[in-house]
C-alpha positions as CSV (number, residue, x, y, z in Angstrom):
1,X,73.1,8.6,108.3
2,X,71.0,11.4,109.6
3,X,71.5,15.1,108.8
4,X,70.4,17.9,111.1
5,X,67.5,19.9,109.8
6,X,69.8,22.8,109.0
7,X,72.2,20.7,107.0
8,X,69.3,18.9,105.2
9,X,67.9,22.4,104.3
10,X,71.4,23.5,103.0
11,X,71.6,20.4,100.8
12,X,68.1,20.9,99.4
13,X,69.0,24.5,98.6
14,X,72.3,23.4,96.8
15,X,70.4,20.9,94.7
16,X,67.6,23.3,94.0
17,X,70.0,26.0,92.8
18,X,71.8,23.5,90.6
19,X,68.6,22.4,89.0
20,X,67.6,26.0,88.3
21,X,71.1,26.6,86.8
22,X,70.8,23.7,84.4
23,X,67.2,24.8,83.4
24,X,65.7,21.5,84.4
25,X,62.2,22.9,84.5
26,X,62.5,24.0,80.9
27,X,63.9,20.7,79.8
28,X,61.0,18.8,81.5
29,X,58.4,21.1,79.9
30,X,60.0,20.5,76.5
31,X,60.0,16.7,77.0
32,X,56.4,16.8,78.2
33,X,55.2,18.8,75.2
34,X,57.2,16.6,72.8
35,X,55.9,13.4,74.4
36,X,52.3,14.6,74.3
37,X,52.7,15.6,70.6
38,X,54.7,12.5,69.4
39,X,54.3,9.6,71.7
40,X,50.7,9.7,72.6
41,X,48.6,7.2,70.7
42,X,45.6,8.7,69.0
43,X,43.3,6.4,70.9
44,X,45.1,6.9,74.2
45,X,43.7,10.0,76.0
46,X,46.1,10.3,78.9
47,X,49.8,10.2,79.6
48,X,50.9,8.1,82.6
49,X,53.6,9.0,84.9
50,X,55.5,6.0,83.8
51,X,55.3,7.1,80.1
52,X,56.6,10.5,81.0
53,X,59.5,9.1,83.1
54,X,60.4,6.8,80.3
55,X,60.5,9.8,77.9
56,X,62.7,11.7,80.3
57,X,65.1,8.8,80.5
58,X,65.1,8.2,76.7
59,X,66.0,11.8,76.1
60,X,68.9,11.7,78.7
61,X,67.4,14.2,81.1
62,X,67.8,11.9,84.2
63,X,71.4,11.1,83.2
64,X,72.2,14.7,82.7
65,X,71.0,15.6,86.2
66,X,72.9,12.8,87.8
67,X,76.1,13.6,85.9
68,X,75.9,17.3,86.8
69,X,75.4,16.7,90.5
70,X,78.7,16.4,92.2
71,X,79.3,15.9,95.9
72,X,82.5,15.2,97.7
73,X,83.3,13.9,101.2
74,X,81.6,16.0,103.7
75,X,81.4,15.9,107.5
76,X,78.1,16.6,109.2
77,X,78.5,16.6,113.0
78,X,79.5,13.1,114.1
79,X,78.6,11.6,110.6
80,X,80.9,11.5,107.7
81,X,79.3,11.3,104.2
82,X,81.1,10.3,101.1
83,X,79.1,10.5,97.8
84,X,80.0,9.7,94.3
85,X,81.0,12.6,92.0
86,X,79.5,12.4,88.5
87,X,81.3,15.5,87.1
């Protein structure tokens, strides 16, 4: 499946607006601060991307985003797209 650049841009904007609406940036900042404060070992001086992603998953942030994104059957030119609704 391939979207036209215009449709891809529209989809990106819809997702971006939704992430802003659910304050995803604030939630990620909170998890990062919490992870650095609580989960970082005293002898461990850096936080890996894997550690941070695990912390986001543990706190349900990834699941919240996926549950809140909801798409329905849409037609883009000759292609028809059906996606799962998590709402």
